[in-house]
N, C-alpha and C positions, 0 to 999 in steps of 0.2 A: 422520443422513441421509447416504446414500451417493450418489456421483456416478456416473451411468450411464456405463460405459466406452465406449458407442457414441456419446457426444456428441463434437462436434468439439473439437480441442485448444484450450486456453484458458490464457492467462497472466494471472493476477490480480495487478495491480500496486497495492500498498497505499501510499498517500502520505499524509503528515501530519507533525505536529510530533513532536519527541522525547517518548518515554514515552506516546504515544497508545495503544500496545499493538498495533502493526501485526504484528510477528512472532508475538506471543502469540495473536492472533486467527487468523492463518493456520494455525498449528500446531494450535490447538484445533479448527479447522474440519476438520482431517484432510488438508489439502493438503500435498504435498511442497514443501519450500522450495528455491528456486534459490539455490545457495550461491555467493557472490561470492569473488573473490580480494581480498586486502588485504596491504599492506606493513607494517601496524602490528604490534607485538609481540602474541603470544598472551597473553590474560588468564587468570587462574586459573579452571579449570573449562571453558574453551573446548576444543573438539575439532576437529582437522583434518578437513575435509570435511563437518563438521556445522554449525559456526558460520561458518567461513570456510576458504578455501584460503590458507594463509599462504605468501607468496612474498617474495623480495627485491625491492628497487626495480629492480634490473637485469632481473630476470625479468619484472616487470610492464611495464616499458618495452618490452622485446622483444616481449611478447605484443601490446601495443598497436600497435607499429610493423608487426608482421606480420599485423595484421587479425584476431586471434583473439578480440577483445573486442567485444561488442555495445555496451557502454557503458563509459566510463572517466572517472574524475574524481579530484580530489584534495581531501581534507578534513582539516583540522587537521594538515597536514604529512605525511599518509599517502595512498597511492594505493589506489583501489578500482576494481573492474571485474567485469563478468559475461561469461563466455565463451559463444561460440556452441556449443561442445561441451557445456557444462552444460545449456543449454536443450534441445538436441537429445536428449541422453541421458535427461533427466527426462521429456520429452514422449513418448518412445518407450515409457515404462513407465506413465505416468499421463496421463489426459485433461485434468486441471486441475492447474496448479502455481501457486505464488505467489512473489512477491518484494516487497521494499520498496525504494523509490528516492526520491531527491530530484528536484527540477525538472530538474537537468542530465541525470540518467540517463533520465528520461522523454522529454526532447527528443531524445535519441540513439536510444532504442528504438523509439518510435512510427514514424519514417520507414523502419525496416528492412523491406525487402520480404518477407522470410521470416516475420516475426513481427508486424509492425505491425497487421495485420488481426485478429489473435487476442488482442490486448491489451485487457483491461478494467480501467479505472482506478477505484479506490474510495478516497475520502477518509475517513480515520479520524481522529477527534479527540475531545477532551473539553474542558471549559472550562479556562481558563488557571490557575485556582487548583488544580484537580485535577492538571494537568500539573506545576505548581510543587511540589505536595506529593509527587508521585511522584519527582521529581528530587531533592528534598531527602532523601527516604528512601534514595536511592542514594548520597548523600554528595557530590553535585556542589556546587561553590562557587556563591555567589550570582551572581557574574559570569558563570559558565558557564550557569547557569540562565536568566539574563536574555537572554543571547545566543541560546540555543535558543528561548526564548519569542518573541523578536523575529523568528525565521525562520518565516514561514508561506508556503507555496507558493500564494499567491493566484492568480497567473496560470495555473498548471498546473490548479488546481481549477476555475477558471472556464472554461478552454478544453477540458480533457480529461475531468475526472471525471464519470462518469455516475451515480454513487451516493455516498452518504455514510453512515457509521456513527458514531453518537455513543456512544463506549465509556466509559460511566460506571463508577465503582468498583463492583465486585461484579457486573458485567454481562458478564463474559467469555464465558460459555457462550451467552448470548443474542446477543452480538455475533457469535460463531462461527456460530450458527444462521442469522443473517441473511446472513452472507457466503456460506454454502452455498446459501441461497435465491437470492441474486443470481447465483451461478454456474449454478444450474439454470435460472433464468429466461432468462438470456442465452444459454445453450446451446440453448434451445428457440426462439431467434430473437426474443426479446422485448427485445433491447438498444435498439431504437428506441422503446420505451415505458418510459422510465426512471422508476421510483418512487424516492423517497428514503427509505432505510431507517435506522432508528435503534434503538439498544439500550434506550432508555427509552421509557415509554409516555405521557409528559406533553408531547406535541407537538401543536399545533393542527392540525386537519384542514382548516381554511379560512384563506386568507390575509387578515389584517385590513388589510393595506396595499393591497389591490386588485391585486396582481401576478398575472400570467397563471399559471394552474396547468397543469402537464403532464398528459398522459393518465394515468389511474390504472393503476398496475402491478398485477400479479396478487397481490403480497404487500405488506403494509405500508401505511401511510397515504399519502394523496395530498398530499404536502407541497410547499409553494411553494419551488422551488429558490433563488429570490432571497433570501427571508427566511432559509432554512436556511444559505446560505453566508455571509450577513452575520453571523449569530449565531455560526457555527462558526469563522469567520475572525477574529472579534473586531473587525470593522470598524465 
């Protein structure tokens, strides 16, 4: 599915826990990635300008102080940020781009006058056992796995996220298709009619708890957002 270049510019921000598959889904959907800067060392296989722009702490601080960064944060002793230049350059070439951010980044991006109005936030998740298994496969320590599992952006999801994708194992292509569908629907002005999109098909179409259901979107089931977020956030 291609995205019509005549559509208005859009930044798809994917938020969710570690190993939910945010970057994999964005790339599989065919959207260009907004590449952030980082001060952490380059890992084997990573490429400059593709995975990150690798900079020194001094360079990162200078960029931050001179107002070159849309968002800036520190994680595990390293600095990360996204430049205004990167967003402007990618949006000049593509109508839809994506990035993944944590709660701190979203709080900084959404109020930015130039871009806040074109941000669409999608919550990407899987159940905690699936996330744990994926992290174990990557060789993370149990302490690190638990720390990452304990971090769920509940406030950001409840306040900002208009959509959710449940990215179960083996469902990457389906998740990517749903992300493209969200982009196309919101580009047509349907962002005020949020459906909740999932990559699996075993979701109830009616709320058994009597919660208010949103208007039916043009794609996907009409899922109760209250029940969906309670399940996905592990509350």
